C-alpha positions as CSV (number, residue, x, y, z in Angstrom):
1,X,-296.1,-0.5,113.7
2,X,-297.6,2.8,114.8
3,X,-301.2,2.6,115.9
4,X,-303.8,5.3,115.8
5,X,-305.5,6.2,119.1
6,X,-309.2,5.9,118.1
7,X,-310.3,7.6,121.3
8,X,-308.4,10.7,120.3
9,X,-309.8,10.5,116.8
10,X,-313.3,10.2,118.2
11,X,-312.9,13.3,120.3
12,X,-311.6,15.2,117.3
13,X,-314.5,13.9,115.2
14,X,-317.1,15.0,117.7
15,X,-315.7,18.5,118.0
16,X,-315.6,18.9,114.2
17,X,-319.1,17.6,113.9
18,X,-320.6,19.6,116.8
19,X,-318.7,22.7,115.9
20,X,-317.3,23.4,119.4
21,X,-315.5,21.7,122.3
22,X,-318.3,22.7,124.7
23,X,-321.0,20.9,122.6
24,X,-318.8,17.9,122.0
25,X,-318.2,17.7,125.8
26,X,-321.9,17.6,126.4
27,X,-322.2,14.6,124.0
28,X,-319.2,12.8,125.4
29,X,-319.9,13.8,129.0
30,X,-316.3,15.0,129.4
31,X,-314.8,18.2,130.6
32,X,-313.5,20.6,128.0
33,X,-309.8,20.5,129.1
34,X,-309.9,16.7,128.8
35,X,-311.1,16.9,125.2
36,X,-308.6,19.7,124.3
37,X,-305.8,17.6,125.7
38,X,-306.8,14.5,123.8
39,X,-307.0,16.5,120.5
40,X,-303.6,18.0,121.2
41,X,-302.2,14.5,121.6
42,X,-303.7,13.5,118.3
43,X,-302.1,16.5,116.6
44,X,-298.7,15.6,118.1
45,X,-299.1,12.0,116.8
46,X,-300.0,13.2,113.3
47,X,-297.5,16.0,113.3
48,X,-300.2,18.4,111.9
49,X,-302.6,21.0,113.3
50,X,-306.2,20.0,113.0
51,X,-307.9,23.2,114.2
52,X,-307.1,26.9,114.1
53,X,-308.7,29.8,115.9
54,X,-311.0,32.2,114.0
55,X,-312.1,34.7,116.6
56,X,-313.9,32.6,119.2
57,X,-314.5,29.7,116.8
58,X,-312.5,26.6,116.0
59,X,-312.0,26.1,112.2
60,X,-310.6,22.9,110.7
61,X,-307.3,23.2,108.8
62,X,-307.0,21.5,105.4
63,X,-305.4,18.5,107.1
64,X,-308.2,18.6,109.7
65,X,-310.8,18.4,106.9
66,X,-309.0,15.4,105.4
67,X,-308.8,13.6,108.8
68,X,-312.5,14.4,109.4
69,X,-313.5,12.7,106.1
70,X,-311.5,9.6,107.1
71,X,-312.9,9.6,110.6
72,X,-316.4,10.0,109.3
73,X,-316.0,6.9,107.2
74,X,-314.3,4.9,110.0
75,X,-317.1,5.5,112.5
76,X,-319.8,5.0,109.8
77,X,-318.1,1.6,109.1
78,X,-318.1,0.8,112.9
79,X,-321.8,1.6,113.1
80,X,-322.4,-0.6,110.1
81,X,-320.5,-3.5,111.7
82,X,-322.7,-3.2,114.8
83,X,-325.9,-3.1,112.7
84,X,-324.7,-6.2,110.9
85,X,-323.9,-8.1,114.1
86,X,-327.4,-7.2,115.4
87,X,-328.9,-8.5,112.2
88,X,-330.3,-5.1,111.2
89,X,-330.2,-3.8,107.6
90,X,-327.6,-1.0,107.3
91,X,-329.0,0.9,104.3
92,X,-325.6,2.5,104.0
93,X,-324.9,3.4,100.4
94,X,-321.5,3.0,98.7
95,X,-319.8,6.4,98.7
96,X,-318.3,7.3,95.3
97,X,-316.3,10.5,95.0
98,X,-315.4,11.7,91.5
99,X,-313.6,14.7,90.1
100,X,-314.5,16.2,86.7
101,X,-312.2,18.5,84.9
102,X,-313.5,21.8,83.6
103,X,-312.9,20.7,80.0
104,X,-315.4,17.8,80.1
105,X,-318.8,19.0,79.0
106,X,-321.4,18.8,81.8
107,X,-323.9,16.8,79.7
108,X,-321.2,14.3,78.8
109,X,-320.0,14.1,82.4
110,X,-323.6,13.2,83.5
111,X,-323.8,10.5,80.8
112,X,-320.5,9.1,81.9
113,X,-321.4,9.0,85.6
114,X,-325.1,8.0,85.4
115,X,-324.3,4.3,85.1
116,X,-322.5,4.5,88.5
117,X,-325.9,5.2,90.1
118,X,-327.3,1.9,88.6
119,X,-324.9,-0.6,90.2
120,X,-326.5,-3.2,92.5
121,X,-325.2,-1.5,95.6
122,X,-326.8,1.8,96.4
123,X,-324.5,4.7,95.6
124,X,-323.9,8.0,97.2
125,X,-322.1,10.1,94.6
126,X,-320.0,13.2,95.4
127,X,-318.9,15.2,92.4
128,X,-316.1,17.8,92.5
129,X,-315.0,20.0,89.6
130,X,-311.7,21.8,89.0
131,X,-308.5,21.8,87.1
132,X,-306.7,18.5,86.4
133,X,-303.7,19.2,88.7
134,X,-305.9,19.9,91.7
135,X,-308.1,16.9,91.1
136,X,-305.1,14.6,90.8
137,X,-303.9,15.9,94.1
138,X,-307.3,14.9,95.5
139,X,-306.9,11.5,93.9
140,X,-303.4,11.0,95.5
141,X,-304.9,11.7,99.0
142,X,-308.0,9.5,98.3
143,X,-310.3,12.5,98.5
144,X,-311.7,11.3,95.2
145,X,-312.0,7.7,93.7
146,X,-311.9,8.8,90.1
147,X,-311.1,11.7,87.8
148,X,-312.8,12.3,84.5
149,X,-310.6,14.2,82.1
150,X,-309.9,14.9,78.4
151,X,-306.2,14.2,78.7
152,X,-304.3,11.3,80.3
153,X,-302.1,11.8,83.3
154,X,-298.7,13.3,82.1
155,X,-295.5,11.4,82.9
156,X,-294.2,14.4,84.7
157,X,-297.0,14.3,87.2
158,X,-295.7,12.7,90.4
159,X,-298.9,10.9,91.3
160,X,-299.2,7.1,91.2
161,X,-302.3,6.8,89.0
162,X,-303.4,5.2,85.8
163,X,-305.3,6.6,82.8
164,X,-308.0,4.3,81.4
165,X,-309.2,5.4,77.9
166,X,-313.0,5.6,77.7
167,X,-313.1,6.4,74.0
168,X,-313.5,9.5,71.9
169,X,-316.1,11.7,70.3
170,X,-316.0,13.8,67.1
171,X,-317.0,17.5,67.4
172,X,-320.2,19.2,66.3
173,X,-320.6,22.9,65.7
174,X,-323.8,24.3,66.9
175,X,-325.5,27.8,67.0
176,X,-328.6,29.7,67.8
177,X,-331.4,29.4,65.1
178,X,-330.5,32.7,63.4
179,X,-326.9,31.6,63.1
180,X,-327.9,28.2,61.7
181,X,-329.8,30.0,58.9
182,X,-326.7,32.1,58.1
183,X,-323.9,29.6,58.5
184,X,-325.2,26.0,57.9
185,X,-325.0,26.2,54.1
186,X,-321.6,25.6,52.6
187,X,-320.1,24.3,55.9
188,X,-317.2,24.3,56.5
189,X,-316.3,27.2,54.2
190,X,-319.1,29.2,55.8
191,X,-317.1,29.3,59.0
192,X,-314.7,31.8,57.5
193,X,-315.3,35.1,59.4
194,X,-318.1,33.5,61.4
195,X,-318.4,34.5,65.1
196,X,-316.9,31.6,67.2
197,X,-316.8,30.7,70.8
198,X,-313.9,28.5,71.7
199,X,-312.0,27.0,74.6
200,X,-309.0,29.0,75.8
201,X,-305.7,28.6,74.0
202,X,-304.1,26.1,76.4
203,X,-306.8,23.6,75.9
204,X,-306.1,20.6,73.6
205,X,-309.5,21.0,71.8
206,X,-308.7,24.6,70.9
207,X,-305.3,23.6,69.3
208,X,-307.0,20.8,67.4
209,X,-309.7,23.0,66.0
210,X,-307.3,25.7,65.0
211,X,-305.3,23.1,63.0
212,X,-308.5,22.0,61.3
213,X,-309.5,25.5,60.5
214,X,-306.1,26.1,58.9
215,X,-306.4,22.9,56.9
216,X,-309.8,23.9,55.6
217,X,-308.6,27.4,54.7
218,X,-311.1,29.2,57.0
219,X,-310.5,31.7,59.8
220,X,-313.5,32.2,62.1
221,X,-313.7,35.4,64.1
222,X,-313.2,34.4,67.8
223,X,-315.5,36.5,69.9
224,X,-315.1,34.6,73.2
225,X,-312.7,32.1,74.9
226,X,-313.7,30.0,77.9
227,X,-312.2,27.7,80.5
228,X,-315.6,26.3,81.4
229,X,-317.6,24.5,78.7
230,X,-321.0,25.2,80.4
231,X,-320.4,29.0,80.3
232,X,-319.3,28.7,76.7
233,X,-322.5,26.8,75.9
234,X,-324.6,29.5,77.7
235,X,-323.1,32.2,75.5
236,X,-323.8,30.0,72.5
237,X,-327.4,29.6,73.5
238,X,-327.7,33.4,73.7
239,X,-326.6,33.6,70.0
240,X,-323.2,35.2,70.7
241,X,-321.4,32.8,68.4
242,X,-321.1,29.3,67.1
243,X,-319.7,26.8,69.6
244,X,-318.3,23.2,69.6
245,X,-319.9,20.3,71.5
246,X,-319.0,16.6,71.6
247,X,-321.0,14.8,68.9
248,X,-321.9,12.2,71.5
249,X,-324.2,14.6,73.2
250,X,-325.2,16.7,70.2
251,X,-328.9,15.8,70.4
252,X,-329.0,16.7,74.1
253,X,-327.2,20.0,73.5
254,X,-329.6,20.9,70.7
255,X,-332.6,20.2,72.9
256,X,-331.3,21.8,76.1
257,X,-330.0,25.0,74.5
258,X,-332.5,25.4,71.7
259,X,-329.8,25.6,69.1
260,X,-329.2,23.8,65.8
261,X,-326.4,21.9,64.1
262,X,-324.2,23.8,61.8
263,X,-322.0,20.8,60.9
264,X,-319.9,18.0,62.2
265,X,-316.1,17.8,62.3
266,X,-315.2,14.2,62.1
267,X,-311.4,14.9,61.7
268,X,-311.3,16.4,65.2
269,X,-312.2,14.4,68.3
270,X,-311.9,14.6,72.0
271,X,-310.7,11.6,73.9
272,X,-311.8,10.9,77.5
273,X,-310.1,9.2,80.3
274,X,-311.0,7.7,83.7
275,X,-307.9,8.3,85.9
276,X,-307.7,6.1,89.1
277,X,-305.1,4.8,91.5
278,X,-306.1,1.3,90.3
279,X,-304.1,-0.3,87.5
280,X,-306.9,-2.7,87.0
281,X,-310.4,-1.2,87.6
282,X,-312.2,-2.9,90.5
283,X,-314.5,-0.2,92.0
284,X,-318.1,-1.2,91.0
285,X,-319.0,2.3,90.1
286,X,-315.9,2.9,88.0
287,X,-316.5,-0.5,86.2
288,X,-320.0,0.6,85.4
289,X,-318.7,3.8,83.9
290,X,-316.1,2.1,81.9
291,X,-318.4,-0.6,80.6
292,X,-321.0,1.9,79.4
293,X,-318.6,4.3,77.8
294,X,-318.4,2.6,74.4
295,X,-322.1,2.8,73.8
296,X,-322.2,6.4,75.0
297,X,-319.5,7.7,72.6
298,X,-321.2,6.4,69.5
299,X,-322.3,9.2,67.1
300,X,-326.0,10.0,67.3
301,X,-327.1,8.2,64.1
302,X,-325.2,4.9,64.7
303,X,-326.4,4.8,68.2
304,X,-330.1,5.2,67.1
305,X,-329.5,2.6,64.4
306,X,-328.1,0.1,66.9
307,X,-331.2,0.5,69.1
308,X,-333.5,-0.1,66.2
309,X,-331.5,-3.2,65.3
310,X,-331.7,-4.4,68.8
311,X,-335.5,-3.9,68.8
312,X,-335.9,-5.7,65.5
313,X,-333.9,-8.6,66.8
314,X,-336.2,-8.8,69.8
315,X,-339.2,-8.8,67.6
316,X,-337.9,-11.7,65.6
């Protein structure tokens, strides 16, 4: 079995943290050539460069940043062990790193992730956003613990991960007040020729909506296409066109953007997935997200009715 030299890792970690070999040498009370030699030996063992020169400065490579994240957790765990042995409270929160794809509405992502902050163990959440393929690469290297997406992992993706369905939400069409006045009546026929903001053509929601438009015999006038849902919603807030939002967060969207409901499309829905390297969910934060998802994805009216029913039951 090949063993990692933790002295070498410590010297690398100190240089990365302090920003220079000279400052790390002061902390470690070691000469600069000694530290440089130890880092070089670590690079030889790993078979990767950890630093590269940028002028007079040392800059971590992509592999260096990954090694630094692991080293940071390793030495934090060592400090926690010492604190535990000395019978001192650690106060160290559980680190939970999550990736959110561009297609998942920000309000819905917050609602999905918020239960992770309520687990018994204090949680330090780190959120990353990007395309699914990049986030899956982060998942494969354990740079994130979970990916929230609107599609499951494809069989062609060579990443050992599992898609856990969280549920689905119908779609609501919203618009600025003047557009509500103009297009709310006679929905969905009123959408024919209406200015529309939609996801870009490669998105699943876009394809589903276009199929629904065709089935209804309407052809909206597409005035904008967006990869990012938050930007699409901002254009919708400004009155540039009608825009789709998940019905699960329709009330929040109406309040936040100052818009109104044009109509709901129950025949079209978005399904959401928690993608993890675990076949069976074990991470406390991920379990909290999964357990709360069913209630979150109820449409607005049923969710309110359920709360009233629960309150009435309590009164009895």
